[in-house]
C-alpha positions in Angstrom: 9.4 29.9 -22.5 6.0 29.4 -24.1 6.2 28.9 -27.8 3.7 31.2 -29.4 2.6 30.7 -33.0 2.2 34.0 -34.8 2.1 35.8 -31.4 -1.0 34.0 -30.3 -1.4 33.8 -26.5 -2.7 30.4 -25.1 -6.3 30.9 -24.0 -6.8 27.5 -22.1 -4.8 25.1 -20.0 -4.5 22.6 -22.8 -3.1 25.2 -25.2 -0.8 26.3 -22.4 0.6 22.8 -22.0 0.8 22.2 -25.8 2.8 25.4 -26.3 5.0 24.9 -23.2 8.8 24.5 -23.4 10.3 21.0 -23.9 11.6 21.0 -20.3 8.1 21.7 -18.9 6.6 19.0 -21.1 9.1 16.5 -19.8 8.3 17.4 -16.2 4.5 17.1 -16.9 5.0 13.8 -18.7 6.9 12.3 -15.7 4.3 13.6 -13.2 1.5 12.2 -15.3 3.3 8.8 -15.3 3.7 9.0 -11.6 0.0 9.9 -11.2 -1.1 6.9 -13.3 1.2 4.5 -11.3 -0.2 6.0 -8.1 -3.8 5.5 -9.1 -3.1 2.0 -10.2 -1.6 1.2 -6.8 -4.4 2.9 -5.0 -7.1 1.0 -6.8 -5.2 -2.3 -6.6 -4.7 -2.0 -2.8 -8.3 -1.0 -2.3 -9.4 -4.1 -4.0 -6.9 -6.2 -2.0 -8.1 -4.8 1.3 -11.7 -5.3 0.4 -11.0 -8.9 -0.5 -9.1 -9.3 2.8 -12.2 -8.1 4.7 -14.4 -10.7 3.0 -11.8 -13.5 3.7 -11.7 -12.5 7.4 -15.5 -12.5 7.7 -15.7 -15.9 6.1 -12.8 -17.4 8.0 -13.9 -16.3 11.5 -17.5 -17.2 10.7 -16.3 -20.8 10.0 -14.2 -20.8 13.1 -17.2 -19.8 15.3 -19.2 -22.8 13.9 -16.7 -25.3 15.2 -15.9 -26.5 18.7 -12.4 -28.0 18.4 -9.3 -27.1 16.5 -9.3 -30.3 14.5 -12.8 -29.5 13.2 -11.8 -26.0 12.5 -8.7 -27.1 10.6 -10.7 -29.3 8.2 -13.3 -26.5 7.7 -11.1 -23.6 7.0 -8.7 -25.5 4.8 -11.5 -25.9 2.3 -11.6 -22.1 1.9 -9.4 -20.2 -0.7 -5.9 -19.3 0.6 -5.9 -16.2 2.9 -3.6 -14.8 5.6 -5.8 -16.3 8.3 -5.9 -19.9 7.1 -2.2 -19.8 6.2 -1.4 -18.7 9.8 -3.8 -21.4 11.2 -2.3 -24.1 9.0 1.2 -23.0 10.0 0.3 -23.4 13.7 -1.4 -26.7 13.3 1.4 -28.1 11.1 4.1 -27.1 13.4 2.3 -28.5 16.4 1.6 -31.8 14.6 5.3 -32.1 13.9 6.1 -31.6 17.6 3.2 -33.9 18.8 2.3 -36.4 16.0 -1.3 -37.6 16.5 -2.1 -35.3 19.4 -4.9 -33.6 17.6 -6.6 -36.9 16.9 -6.8 -37.8 20.6 -10.1 -37.6 22.4 -10.8 -34.7 24.7 -9.6 -35.5 28.2 -7.0 -38.0 27.1 -3.6 -37.8 28.6 -1.3 -35.6 26.6 2.3 -34.5 27.0 2.4 -30.7 27.1 4.9 -28.8 25.0 8.1 -27.8 26.8 8.7 -24.1 27.3 11.2 -24.2 24.5 8.8 -25.8 22.1 6.1 -23.3 23.1 8.5 -20.4 22.5 9.3 -22.0 19.1 5.6 -22.1 18.2 5.3 -18.4 19.1 8.3 -17.6 16.9 6.8 -19.5 14.0 3.5 -17.7 14.3 5.4 -14.3 14.6 7.4 -15.1 11.5 4.1 -15.9 9.6 2.5 -12.7 10.8 5.5 -10.7 9.6 5.5 -12.4 6.2 1.8 -11.7 5.7 2.3 -8.0 6.8 5.2 -7.6 4.3 3.1 -9.3 1.5 0.1 -7.0 2.1 2.5 -3.9 2.3 3.9 -4.5 -1.2 3.8 -1.4 -3.4 2.6 0.9 -0.6 6.1 2.5 -0.2 5.8 3.6 -3.8 3.0 5.9 -2.8 5.3 7.6 -0.3 8.0 8.0 -3.0 5.5 9.5 -5.5 4.1 11.8 -2.8 7.6 13.0 -2.0 9.1 13.3 -5.4 6.2 14.7 -7.5 6.1 18.1 -5.7 9.9 18.4 -6.2 9.5 17.7 -9.9 6.8 20.3 -10.1 9.1 22.8 -8.4 11.8 21.9 -10.9 9.4 22.6 -13.7 8.3 25.8 -12.1 11.9 26.9 -11.7 12.8 26.1 -15.3 9.6 27.9 -16.5 10.5 31.1 -14.6 14.0 31.0 -15.8 12.8 30.7 -19.4 10.3 33.5 -18.9 12.9 35.9 -17.6 15.3 34.9 -20.3 12.7 35.7 -22.9 12.0 39.1 -21.2 15.7 39.9 -21.3 16.0 38.8 -24.9 12.9 40.8 -26.1 13.6 43.7 -23.8 9.9 43.8 -22.7 8.9 43.5 -19.0 5.1 44.2 -19.2 2.5 41.9 -17.8 1.6 40.5 -21.2 5.1 39.3 -21.7 5.6 37.9 -18.2 2.2 36.2 -17.6 2.4 33.3 -20.1 5.8 32.2 -18.8 4.7 32.4 -15.2 1.5 30.5 -16.1 3.6 27.8 -17.7 5.7 27.5 -14.6 2.7 27.2 -12.4 1.3 24.4 -14.6 4.3 22.3 -13.6 3.6 22.9 -9.9 0.0 21.9 -10.4 1.0 18.7 -12.1 3.3 17.8 -9.2 0.7 18.5 -6.6 -2.0 16.7 -8.5 0.2 13.5 -8.5 1.4 13.9 -4.9 -1.8 14.7 -2.9 -3.8 11.4 -3.7 -0.6 9.4 -3.2 0.1 10.8 0.2 -3.5 10.4 1.4 -3.7 6.8 0.2 -0.3 6.0 1.7 -1.3 7.2 5.2 -4.6 5.3 4.9 -3.0 2.1 3.7 -0.2 2.1 6.2 -2.8 2.4 9.0 -4.8 -0.4 7.5 -1.7 -2.7 7.4 -1.0 -1.8 11.0 -4.6 -2.8 12.0 -4.3 -6.0 9.9 -1.0 -6.9 11.6 -2.6 -6.3 15.1 -5.6 -8.4 14.1 -3.4 -11.3 12.9 -1.2 -11.1 16.0 -4.4 -11.2 18.2 -5.6 -14.3 16.3 -2.2 -16.0 16.9 -2.5 -15.4 20.6 -6.1 -16.5 20.6 -5.0 -19.7 18.8 -2.4 -20.4 21.4 -5.0 -19.8 24.1 -7.4 -22.2 22.4 -4.7 -24.9 22.3 -4.1 -24.4 26.0 -7.8 -24.6 26.8 -8.0 -27.9 24.8 -5.0 -29.3 26.7 -2.7 -29.3 23.7 0.0 -27.2 25.2 
């Protein structure tokens, strides 16, 4: 129940929190910690997705300025590491291991195509790299879902404890008027507010980022298929 000094009733939200019971303060402290963690992840992932967009623009801009994979390889490998040039490097490296020196041959020269098994292995390697990049980009996003699910329950726990304390105080003092009940109910609702304040941004950001990871994965898979198509057009497979 709210701890009142000299019978004073809290007149602001801050005073309500400061005079709350230890149980409510613990719940508010945990939800505050969850909120801070949530906002750190939200800001960090926003920065990461923004950097990814810049990397994609630079990578595909460089790819469009080249005519052959060998030229593109030397151009994009000078760029800072990104999911796109890592995927490209993985494809070229794997192909070079299967067909040493094939990329250095002149256009129109006789080349031995990859066998169906080797082509399937190339697709598997690219698929594995796409999955690895997806998992790397998805780090910490599940924490937003956890915070969004747990925070309202913590708020509800604090509300329940606050109401129990309020009614216990009423039973102890033998007074059931509004002035006696209102502070305890207000304390209980503060816990609910804390839980919702932590959960709502986390849930919104989780849905946005999961969709962004899905779009990124589709974009990377599309680039992998385009890369295989370019190899076929240049007679490499």
